[in-house]
BAZAGU-610998 format. One line per 8 residues: number of its first residue (from 1); their letters; for each residue x, y, z of C-alpha. Coordinates in steps of 0.25 Angstrom, whole numbers, plus 2048, in hexadecimal, padded with zeros to 3 digits. Layout:
residues N
NUM> a> X:Y:Z | ...
end
This chain:
residues 384
1> mspckavs> 5FA:3CF:22B | 5FF:3DA:233 | 5F1:3DE:239 | 5F0:3D1:23F | 5FC:3D3:247 | 5F7:3DF:24E | 5EA:3D8:252 | 5EE:3CA:253
9> peigyvgs> 5E4:3C1:25B | 5E9:3B4:261 | 5DF:3AC:259 | 5D6:3B0:24E | 5CC:3A7:246 | 5C6:3AA:239 | 5BB:3A2:233 | 5B6:3A3:224
17> tstkrlsq> 5AE:39A:21A | 5B8:39F:210 | 5C3:397:215 | 5C0:38A:20D | 5CE:385:20D | 5CF:385:21D | 5C1:37E:21E | 5C4:373:215
25> nggvlile> 5CF:36D:21D | 5CA:373:22B | 5D7:37B:22C | 5D9:389:231 | 5E4:394:22C | 5ED:39A:237 | 5F3:3A7:237 | 5FD:3AA:242
33> psshggey> 60A:3B2:244 | 617:3AC:241 | 620:3A8:24D | 629:3B3:249 | 61E:3BE:248 | 61B:3C5:23B | 610:3C1:231 | 606:3B6:234
41> herlstle> 607:3A8:22D | 5FC:39E:22A | 5FA:390:22B | 5F0:385:22B | 5EA:37D:237 | 5DE:379:23E | 5D4:380:247 | 5D6:376:252
49> leiraeek> 5E5:376:252 | 5E5:385:253 | 5DC:387:25E | 5E3:37D:266 | 5F0:384:263 | 5EB:391:267 | 5F3:393:273 | 600:38F:26C
57> spqkiifv> 5FE:399:260 | 5F4:3A3:265 | 5F6:3AE:25A | 5EF:3A9:24D | 5E5:3AB:243 | 5DD:39F:23F | 5D4:39F:232 | 5CA:394:232
65> stevlsaw> 5BE:391:229 | 5B0:392:22F | 5AD:383:22D | 5BA:37F:236 | 5B7:38A:240 | 5A8:386:241 | 5AC:377:243 | 5B6:37A:24E
73> vckgvnnf> 5AC:383:255 | 5A1:378:254 | 5AA:36E:25A | 5AB:376:267 | 5B8:36F:26B | 5BE:37C:26F | 5B9:388:275 | 5C2:392:26E
81> fppefgfi> 5B7:398:267 | 5AC:39F:26F | 59E:398:26E | 598:3A5:267 | 5A3:3A4:25C | 59F:396:259 | 590:399:25A | 591:3A5:250
89> lsrnlngt> 59A:39C:247 | 58F:391:246 | 584:39B:244 | 58A:3A1:237 | 587:3AF:23A | 588:3BB:231 | 592:3C2:23A | 595:3C4:248
97> fgceyhrg> 5A0:3C9:253 | 5A2:3C4:261 | 5AD:3C4:26B | 5AF:3C0:27A | 5BA:3C1:285 | 5BF:3B5:28C | 5C3:3B8:29B | 5C9:3B2:2A6
105> edgeilay> 5C4:3B0:2B4 | 5CB:3BD:2B8 | 5C4:3C5:2AC | 5D1:3C5:2A4 | 5CF:3C4:295 | 5D4:3B7:290 | 5D0:3B8:281 | 5C8:3C0:278
113> dswsffkl> 5C0:3BA:26D | 5B9:3C1:261 | 5B3:3BC:254 | 5AB:3C2:249 | 5A3:3BB:23D | 5A0:3C0:22F | 598:3BA:224 | 59A:3BD:215
121> kriwknle> 592:3B9:209 | 59A:3B7:1FC | 593:3B8:1EF | 598:3B5:1E1 | 592:3B1:1D3 | 593:3A3:1CE | 598:3A5:1C0 | 592:397:1BB
129> tsgicdew> 583:399:1C0 | 583:3A8:1C1 | 57E:3A6:1CE | 582:3AC:1DC | 58A:3A4:1E6 | 58C:3A8:1F4 | 594:3A4:200 | 593:3A7:20F
137> mqfaifis> 5A0:3A9:216 | 5A2:3AB:225 | 5AE:3B2:22B | 5B2:3B2:23A | 5BD:3B6:242 | 5C0:3B1:251 | 5CB:3B8:259 | 5CF:3B3:267
145> lrsihtsd> 5D9:3BC:26F | 5E0:3B8:27B | 5E6:3C6:27D | 5DE:3D3:27A | 5EA:3DB:27E | 5F3:3D8:272 | 5E8:3D5:268 | 5DB:3DA:262
153> pygwhaif> 5D1:3D1:25C | 5CA:3DC:255 | 5D6:3DE:24C | 5D3:3D0:246 | 5C4:3D4:245 | 5C8:3E0:23D | 5D1:3D8:234 | 5C5:3CE:232
161> vgemrkly> 5BB:3D8:230 | 5C4:3DF:226 | 5C5:3D2:21D | 5B6:3D0:21F | 5B3:3DE:219 | 5BB:3DA:20D | 5B3:3CD:20B | 5A6:3D5:20D
169> dqaiwdlr> 5AA:3DF:203 | 5AE:3D5:1F8 | 5A1:3CD:1FA | 598:3D9:1F8 | 5A1:3DD:1EB | 59E:3CF:1E6 | 58F:3D2:1E8 | 590:3DF:1E1
177> gmvwevea> 597:3D8:1D5 | 58A:3CF:1D4 | 580:3DB:1D5 | 588:3E2:1CB | 586:3D6:1C1 | 577:3D6:1C4 | 577:3E5:1C0 | 57F:3E4:1B4
185> yqknlgef> 576:3D8:1AF | 569:3DF:1B1 | 56E:3EB:1A8 | 56D:3E1:19C | 55E:3E2:19C | 55D:3DB:18E | 563:3CF:194 | 55D:3D0:1A2
193> kpqfillh> 557:3C4:1A8 | 553:3C6:1B7 | 55D:3BF:1C1 | 554:3C0:1CD | 55A:3B4:1D5 | 568:3BA:1D3 | 563:3C8:1D7 | 55C:3C2:1E4
201> dlarhish> 568:3BA:1E7 | 571:3C6:1E7 | 568:3CD:1EF | 568:3C2:1F9 | 577:3C2:1FA | 578:3D1:1FB | 56E:3D0:207 | 577:3C6:20E
209> skeildva> 584:3CE:20B | 57D:3DA:211 | 579:3D2:21D | 587:3CD:220 | 58C:3DB:21E | 583:3E0:229 | 587:3D5:232 | 596:3D7:22F
217> letldsii> 594:3E7:233 | 58D:3E3:240 | 598:3D8:243 | 5A2:3E3:240 | 59B:3ED:24A | 59C:3E2:255 | 5AB:3E0:252 | 5AD:3EF:253
225> yscsifde> 5A5:3F0:260 | 5AC:3E5:267 | 5BA:3EB:262 | 5B6:3F8:269 | 5B3:3F1:276 | 5BF:3E9:275 | 5C8:3F5:273 | 5C1:3FC:27F
233> dhptpaar> 5C2:3F0:288 | 5D1:3ED:284 | 5D9:3FA:280 | 5E4:3F8:277 | 5F0:3F3:27F | 5FE:3F8:27C | 601:3EA:276 | 5F7:3ED:26B
241> iewhskdi> 5F9:3F8:260 | 5F2:405:264 | 5EB:408:257 | 5E6:3F9:255 | 5D8:3FB:25B | 5D5:407:252 | 5DB:400:246 | 5D1:3F5:249
249> qrqfyfag> 5C5:3FE:24A | 5C9:405:23D | 5C9:3F8:236 | 5BB:3F4:23C | 5B6:402:237 | 5BC:400:229 | 5B6:3F2:228 | 5A8:3F7:22D
257> kslrstkl> 5A8:402:223 | 5AC:3F9:218 | 5A1:3EF:21C | 596:3FA:21C | 59B:3FE:20E | 59A:3F0:20A | 58C:3EF:210 | 588:3FB:208
265> rcislser> 58D:3F5:1FB | 584:3E9:1FE | 578:3F1:200 | 57B:3F8:1F3 | 57C:3EB:1EC | 56F:3E7:1F2 | 568:3F4:1ED | 56E:3F2:1DF
273> lqneinla> 56A:3E3:1DF | 55B:3E7:1E3 | 55C:3F2:1D8 | 560:3E6:1CE | 555:3DD:1D3 | 54A:3E9:1D1 | 550:3EB:1C3 | 54E:3DC:1C0
281> fnivsqrd> 540:3DC:1C4 | 53D:3E9:1BD | 543:3E4:1B0 | 53A:3D7:1B2 | 52E:3DF:1B4 | 531:3E8:1A8 | 533:3DC:19F | 525:3D6:1A5
289> neislqma> 51E:3E3:1A2 | 524:3E3:193 | 51F:3D5:191 | 511:3D9:197 | 511:3E5:18D | 514:3DD:182 | 50A:3D3:186 | 500:3DE:187
297> qhsltdnt> 503:3E3:179 | 501:3D5:173 | 4F4:3D4:17A | 4F0:3E1:174 | 4F3:3DC:167 | 4EC:3D0:169 | 4E0:3D8:16E | 4E0:3E0:161
305> mmktvaiv> 4E0:3D4:158 | 4D4:3CE:160 | 4CD:3DB:15E | 4D0:3DA:14F | 4CB:3CC:14F | 4BE:3D0:156 | 4BB:3DC:14D | 4BD:3D3:141
313> smiylpgt> 4B4:3C8:147 | 4A9:3D3:14A | 4AA:3D8:13C | 4A8:3CA:136 | 4A0:3C3:140 | 492:3CA:13D | 493:3C8:12E | 496:3B9:132
321> fvsglfgm> 48A:3B9:13B | 481:3BE:131 | 486:3B6:126 | 484:3AA:12F | 476:3AF:132 | 472:3B1:124 | 478:3A4:120 | 46F:39C:129
329> nffdfdre> 463:393:124 | 459:39D:129 | 45C:3A5:11C | 45B:3A1:10D | 463:3A7:102 | 463:39D:0F8 | 462:3A1:0EA | 463:39B:0DC
337> sigvshdi> 46F:3A3:0D9 | 47A:3A9:0E2 | 477:3B8:0E5 | 477:3C3:0F0 | 46B:3C4:0F8 | 464:3D2:0F7 | 464:3D0:106 | 473:3D1:108
345> wiywlvtv> 472:3DF:10E | 46B:3D8:11A | 479:3D1:11D | 481:3DD:11C | 478:3E5:124 | 477:3DB:130 | 486:3D8:12F | 48B:3E6:12E
353> sltlatif> 482:3EB:139 | 485:3DF:142 | 494:3E1:140 | 494:3F0:143 | 48B:3ED:14F | 495:3E3:154 | 4A1:3EC:152 | 499:3F7:159
361> vwllwlns> 496:3EF:165 | 4A4:3EA:166 | 4AA:3F8:166 | 4A0:3FC:170 | 4A5:3F1:179 | 4B3:3F3:177 | 4B3:402:17A | 4A8:401:185
369> esirrlfi> 4B1:407:18F | 4B5:413:187 | 4A7:415:183 | 4A3:414:191 | 4AD:41F:196 | 4A9:428:18A | 49A:427:18E | 49E:42A:19C
377> klkssrgy> 4A6:436:198 | 49B:43B:18F | 491:439:19A | 499:441:1A4 | 49C:44D:19A | 48D:44F:198 | 48A:44F:1A7 | 482:442:1A7
end
C-alpha cells in the first residue's frame, strides 16, 4: 500500500460489478489509514454513512458495487457526485474520463473531482454444455480532492489503470485459450464436425473485446492529457515528492504500451479465428465436392447399365417384332406334321437386317456430335 500513501486523495470511490459480496447486503468496503499512521486497514460500512462522515474522516478509500453506487446516485439525495458522473453511470458506457474544478466566489479552488470508467468482457467455457459464457463488468473510480497542493488524483488513476491493464490482459488470454482449442480440434479432420455457431460466437466476443480495448486506450489518452494540464496548472509544490509526477507519467506510458500490445494480440486472435472459419468452410466444401463426385460416378455406372439394357433390347426387339408379325393370322403355316418352313430364311433376313439397321441408327444418333465435328473438319481441310 506504499504507493497509496504518496498519492492519497481524501476520498476515492471504486465501482465494479465483480464486488458481489458488497452488492448483496448494500455494504461498502472502507480502506483508511490507522490513527497512528502506517498501513491502511479495512472495515465494512454503508455508502450513506461514509458520505455523511466525510468531514470527520476525510482521508479514505471506499470500494462499492455498481448496483449500490447506481442506487445512491439515482436517489439524488446528495450532490456529492457531479451530475455528469451519474449520467455516465446510468448510460453504462464502454469507458470515459471526466474532471471538474469546484471554485469559490473569489476563484479559489475548493475541490477537484475526477473519474474514469472502464468496461471489461469476461469469457469462459461452460464445461457442462461446452458452450461459451460471458459477463460484462464495469469498473469506475471517482476521486474528490479537497486539496491539490498535497495530493495528486492522477496517482490513483495510475494505480486504477494498472489494475485494469492486468484484467484486460487476462481476459484476452482466456480468449486465446478458446481459440487454441478450436485450432486443435479442427486438426482432427477425421472426426471434424463443423462448429459454426461456436466459431461465430467467438468472433463476436473477440470483436467486443477489441472495441472495449479501443475505448480503454482512448480513455487512457484522455487521462494522460488531463494529467499534463493538471501538472502545468499546478506545479509540484514542496509538500509533494518531486519525482512523483514523472513516475505517474511513466506508469501511464507503461499501461498504454501494455494495452496496445493486448489489442494487437486481440487482432491476431481475430485473424486466427477467421482462418479457422475459412478452414471449416473449405473442409465442408471439399466434402460436398467428394460426395458430388461419388454421385457422378454412380450416375455414370447407372448410365452404363441403362445403355447395356438398351443395346440388349435393340438386339432382341426386332426379332420379337418379326416373330409377332409372322405369328399373326394373316399368315398360315399349318401342316400335317411339325417341320421347318423352307421360307425361314425370310425371317432371318428381315430380322438381322432390321436389327443391324436399328443399331446403326442408334450409333449415328449417339455419336451425332462427333460425326458433325468430323464432317466440319473434313470439309474445312478440303477447302469447301
